[in-house]
C-alpha positions as CSV (number, residue, x, y, z in Angstrom):
1,T,29.2,-10.9,-33.9
2,D,26.9,-12.1,-36.7
3,P,24.1,-9.5,-37.3
4,V,21.6,-12.3,-38.1
5,I,22.3,-13.9,-34.7
6,E,22.0,-10.6,-33.0
7,H,18.7,-9.9,-34.7
8,Y,17.3,-13.3,-33.6
9,R,18.5,-12.8,-30.0
10,A,16.9,-9.3,-29.8
11,A,13.6,-10.6,-31.1
12,H,13.4,-13.7,-28.8
13,R,13.8,-14.5,-25.2
14,I,16.5,-17.1,-24.6
15,I,15.6,-19.5,-21.7
16,E,18.5,-21.1,-19.9
17,V,18.4,-24.7,-18.8
18,D,18.5,-24.5,-15.0
19,D,18.3,-27.2,-12.3
20,S,14.5,-27.0,-12.4
21,V,14.3,-27.7,-16.1
22,A,16.9,-30.5,-15.8
23,M,15.0,-32.2,-13.0
24,T,11.8,-31.9,-14.9
25,Y,13.5,-33.4,-18.0
26,A,14.7,-36.3,-15.9
27,R,11.2,-36.9,-14.5
28,I,9.4,-36.7,-17.8
29,S,12.0,-38.9,-19.5
30,R,11.7,-41.6,-16.8
31,E,7.9,-41.5,-16.8
32,L,7.6,-41.7,-20.6
33,R,10.2,-44.4,-20.9
34,K,8.5,-46.5,-18.2
35,A,5.2,-46.1,-20.1
36,G,6.8,-47.0,-23.4
37,K,5.9,-43.6,-24.8
38,S,9.2,-41.7,-25.1
39,I,9.1,-38.6,-27.3
40,G,12.9,-38.3,-27.8
41,G,15.5,-36.2,-26.0
42,N,15.1,-32.9,-27.8
43,D,11.3,-32.9,-27.4
44,T,11.6,-33.8,-23.8
45,W,13.8,-30.8,-23.2
46,I,11.2,-28.6,-25.0
47,A,8.4,-30.1,-22.9
48,A,10.4,-29.7,-19.6
49,T,11.1,-26.1,-20.4
50,A,7.5,-25.3,-21.2
51,L,6.4,-27.0,-18.0
52,C,8.9,-25.0,-15.8
53,M,7.9,-21.8,-17.5
54,R,4.2,-22.6,-17.1
55,A,3.9,-21.8,-20.7
56,P,1.7,-23.5,-23.3
57,L,3.5,-25.4,-26.1
58,L,2.4,-24.6,-29.6
59,T,3.0,-27.5,-31.9
60,R,1.7,-29.4,-35.0
61,N,2.5,-32.6,-33.1
62,V,-0.2,-32.5,-30.4
63,D,-0.5,-36.3,-30.1
64,H,3.3,-36.5,-29.4
65,F,3.5,-33.8,-26.7
66,S,0.2,-34.7,-25.1
67,R,2.0,-37.7,-23.7
68,V,3.5,-35.3,-21.1
69,D,1.3,-35.0,-18.0
70,G,0.4,-31.4,-17.1
71,L,1.7,-29.9,-20.4
72,D,-0.6,-27.4,-21.9
73,V,-0.4,-28.3,-25.6
74,L,-1.9,-26.1,-28.3
75,N,-2.3,-27.1,-31.9
76,Y,-1.5,-25.0,-35.0
77,S,-1.8,-25.9,-38.6
């Protein structure tokens, strides 16, 4: 295996997409699309994962992720 990948894996927790994350993704996607405020598929997966993990989301794009109800969005510069 690639030592760079192994170093990364050792330093970070990999979170699997499970049924809870997938269902949350679908709900967020539907709600944002209905409101005309979609944030894109990849960011919806990120938001769904953060919600399911009950973890804050650290981002430079607060306005973007703040569209997701219940998501604890933290700004960094």
